[in-house]
N, C-alpha and C positions, 0 to 999 in steps of 0.2 A: 669356380677359384677367381676372385674378385679381388677389388682393392677396397676397403672402408677407412671412414674416418671417424675415429672414435673422441667422442666429447669428451673433456678433462676439466667440468665447470669449479670444482675446488682448486686447481692449479693455480697460484697465485703469479706464476712467470708468463709470459706469454713463448708460444703457443701455447691456447689452453686445449691444444688437441694434439691426436697420432695419428701415424698413417700404420694402418695394418693390413695384413696379405691374409684372405682366410680361403679354404681349399676343402673342399668335399670329399678329393679323392681318396680311395685303401689304400694306395701307396705310401701317403701323407701322414697315413695313422694307421698302422699294419697290428700294431697292438689293438684296436678296436673291436667290439662286436657288433656294431651298431652294419647297417647297411649303407649307409650315407654319412661314415664318420665326421664330423666337421672339428677341423682344425685351426688354429689362428693365431700369427704371431706378429709380433712390431718388427715396421722396417726402420733399420737403425737411420738416425738424420744423417749419416755419411752417405747414405744413397737416395736422400730427396729428392736434391738437383738434378739429379739423372732421371726422373722420375717429374719433375718437374712443380717440386714442392718446395717452400721458404718458410722459412719460419715467423716473417710479416704477414703471411697472408691469413685471411680471417678463415674462420671455419667453413663459414659456407663457399667462399675461394675452393678450398682444400675439394671440399666435396666436391662440384663442378668437375674440378681437376681428378677425381678418381673415377668419377662418370664420363670421362674422355678415356683413361687409361683401359677401365670395363670395356667402353664399346671398342677398341682397341683390338682388346684379347677375345672378344668374341669376333669379330671380322680375321683375326687371325688364326682361331680353333676352327671356323668355317673353310677360311683356304687350304687348310691342311686337311681335313676332310673332304674335301672335293680332290687335291692332288693326290692321296689315297687312294680315293673310287675311281679313279681316273688308272693310277699306276694297276690298281686287282685289275680294269678292266680289259689292262693292257696285257697283264701278264696271263689270266685266261683266254685272252684271243691267242696268245702264240700255245696254250698247252694245248684249244681246239683244233691249230690249224692244222694239226698232222690227223685228225677224223676229220674233219670239217674244212674242206680250203675257203679261204675268204673267196676265192672267187666265184665261187659253186654258190656259197652263202649268201651273197647278193644278191645272184637270180634266184635262190630257191625262196627269198626274201620279199621279192619284188613280185613273183609270181601267185604263190601263195597266201602272204600276209597280208601284203597293202594293196593286192587288188582286193580281199574281203574287206578289210578298213574302208575300203571306198563304195561298199556296196550298202552301207547303213548310213543315212544322217545324221550325223552328231554321235554316230555309234561309237560313244566311250567307253563304255562295257564291252561291247563283241573285240575292239579293237586290245581292250588291256586282256581282255580273257586271251586269244588267241596267242599272244606274243608272250605272255608268261607261262602259256600250255610248250610254246618251240622252246622259251629258255630252259625250261624243266627237260625237254625230250633232251635238250643239248647237253644239261650235267648227267642225265641218266646215260647217254650214248658217249660221253666221256667215261663215264665210271666203269660201265662195263669194258672197253677197249678194243671190242671186236667189230670187225671188218663189216657191214650190210652183209654183202652176198654171203656168211656163214651166220647171220642173227637166225635164221630158221633151225639153224642144225643147235644153238645153243640158247633155244628158248625160254631155259629154266634161268639163267644167269637174269634175265627181265623179273624173274617172277621173284627170285631171292632180293635181286634189287628193292622191287616193291614191298614186301614184306618185311626188309629191316627199315626201310623208311616209315612203315606203317601206314603207306596211303590207303586213302579210300578205294573203293572197285570203281567209283565213278571219275576220279581222278587218275587213275590209272590206265582206265580206259581210254582215255583223252588224251596223257601223255603217249600211249602205245598207239593209237591212229596218228597223232603228229611225228614220232620215230619212224612208221613206216611210210610216211608222205613220203620224209627225207630220206629214207633207204632206196623207197624206189624210184628217186630224182638222182641220185646220188650214182646209182648201178646203170641207170640208164643213159649216163653223163660217162661215163666208164664202158659200157657196152657189158657189161658183167649179167648173169642172174641175180632174180634178187627173190624170194620169195617171203612173204609179210610177217611178222610173229604173233600167232593167232592168238585172240583173249585167253585168258586164263579160263579153265573151267575145272571143276570135279574138288579132285584134293586142292590144286592148287591155287582156284577160287578162293576158296573154305579156307587156308590156312591164310590168306592174306585179309579178309574178312577179320579173322580172328585176331590176328594184328594190329589193325585198326580201332576194333573195337575196346579190344585191351589199352591201345591209348587213349580212347574215348571215355575211358569210365570215370574218368574225374572232369572231365569236359561238360562244358556248357549243353543240354538236352534239349528235347523240344518242353513245353508246357505240361504241366499238368493240369488236366481237366479243372474248370470253374463250373461248379453245379450250383442250381437254384439255392439248394440247402447252406452250401458253404457263402453263396452269396450273402441271404438272409439275415447270419451273425450278423453281419456287419450292417445291417440295415441301420441304425441307430447312431453311429460311429463315423460313420465314412461323410464327404461332403457328398449332397445331393446330386448334384451334376455328376459327380464321378461316378455315383451309385446311378443315373440311368444309363452313363455307357456304357459301365457293366452290365446293366441289365438287358440292353440290346443284342452285347456281344451274346449271352448266354440264350436268350430265346428268338433270334433271329439268324443265329451261325455265321454273322458278316465278320469280314477280314477288318484288322482296325483301322487302314486307309476309306473304305468302303463307310464305316461308319462315321469320320471324320467328312466324311465327304456328303452324308445326310444333310447339313446343312443348306447345299446347295440343291433346289428344288428343281432342275434340270435332270441333275442324275438320279431321280426317284421317282416313281408315281403309283396312285393307286388304281387299283378297277375292281368292278363288282361285277360276278360270273351272274349266270342266268337264276342260280340258288339262292342269290345272296351272299355267297361268300368274299371276301375279301381280301383281291390279292396284291401282295407289295412285288412291285417289280425296278429290281435296283441295278444302275448300271456297273458293269464289274470294269475298272479304269486297270487294272494289273493288265489285262488278255489283250496286248496290243497284234496279234498278230490275228484276229480275227475282225473282219469288218465289224464295224457300229452297230447294227442291226444285230447280229449275233451275241453282243456282247451282254444283254441284259438277261438276269435273271429273276423267274419267279418265285416266289415264297408265301404262299397260301396261309391266310391267318386261320389258323384251326382252332387256335388254344385262346382263352383269357387273356392270358398273362400274354399273348401277341396280339392282340386286341390294344392290349394297354400301352404295350413298345409303341405301336400306332400312333396313341397318341404323344407317346416321348418326343418321337420323332417331328409331329404338328408343331407341338411346342417351341421347339428347338430347343429346350432346358438340359443339353447333355453337353460334357467335355471330356476329353481325353484324359486319364488320369497317370501320374508320372510311375514309371515303375518299379522306383523305389516305394510309391505310393502303395503298390500293390503287393509287394515284396510286405512292404509292416504290415498287411492287413492277412494274408492268406500265405506267408511264409514266400521262399525262394523259388520255387519249382514253379509258380505261377506265374507266367508274363501276359503280355495284352491279350494272349493268341486264348490265353485261359478257355474262354465263355465257348469259342469256335474248335476247341480240342473237345470240349463234352456235348457240343450240339447234337451232333448224331448218336449216340446211346441215350438222350435225353429225349429224341424222338421216337427211337427204336422203344423205349419202358413207355409210350406213350401210344402204341402198334402202328408207327408208319416201317415202310419197308427201306429196306437201304436205296432200291431205284430211284427213289423222288426226293429221301436226302441228299443224298449225290446231286441232284436237277438245283436243288434247294441251294446247296452250298457252293456252285457252281463249279461243279468238277468235269471234267472232259470223259470220263468213266466213274465204274462204282469201283474201282480197282485203288485208284487216288483216295477216296472215300475209306475202306476198309482197310487200305495197309498204312494211311497214315493219321486217320481219326477216332476210327473204333478201338474201345481199349479191349486188346485180346484176353483177359481175364474176365470181363465183365460179362457177365451172360445176364437174361433177361426172359422171366415166367410170366407170359401173358394171361 
């Protein structure tokens, strides 16, 4: 919604402009089928003075006044939005006070949320995660509406809640853990017994998983693998630096950020074994929970294609492509992780064992490599 000055150069009498108001609200165009219908109408001259316009203004002066009015409208909408959010927050607080008393809420957050926040230096992500989980747990507690001392006997109500909301199992576990923490704290304050709600198992676990998978059928999924054969099909069409970046991803199985870090010589090095085999060592900036000396991962250069990848690294002739560029050449299912996604099957097809591949990819266990990077329907006959 905004005011707009429409120029009328063909008009003989002044002013050679008129004031219009433009709205994109659905309620102003109820008959339109567009998602953002546009409707504009003229402001009658008898309202000009109240808005700060007059016939003696030039078109530029009228445009400046319209800009001022539009700025006022933006500020007014922001104030209304803030007031609405504050009102919703107060109403939610009143509703929650029956199940989550304010005097207990403040002490709980001070003990279990703010203390956690202070443990991490600059821990914005951890702080946001903990509070978002707590907010989701409060919503669940209010929806279920059962006293914490009765939770254990009514745990199926919580499982039904996760099923209806189609939460992922991991998210459901996090909410349940936070809710159990509140239930223990609340029951201890009131000297009541408390038994934690157990994690869903068996049929209930599968039911929650099925609901989540049904929800994510059309959602964004993990990248499809980018194979050397698929990469070779665009060799003569794609930018050379982009091609080299993808080549490193396919033949070394690196994360996108690790490939970008190869421009920094402090984050990689090459050593030579007594047998003459070269080993490329990559520093994993993603692993922040390990000491620096344990963040290096070795990748032996076993094939000619990998030795060629080393020459690309040394030349520094590589640059990350745009995601839309990758989609344009390989389809919407391939992302920047496409090369890494196909690395494990590529190495298995060349006779390498999964234990070594897991080390080369920088995983802490083979289970991670098998679960997330091995294509389950693809087999290799050596």
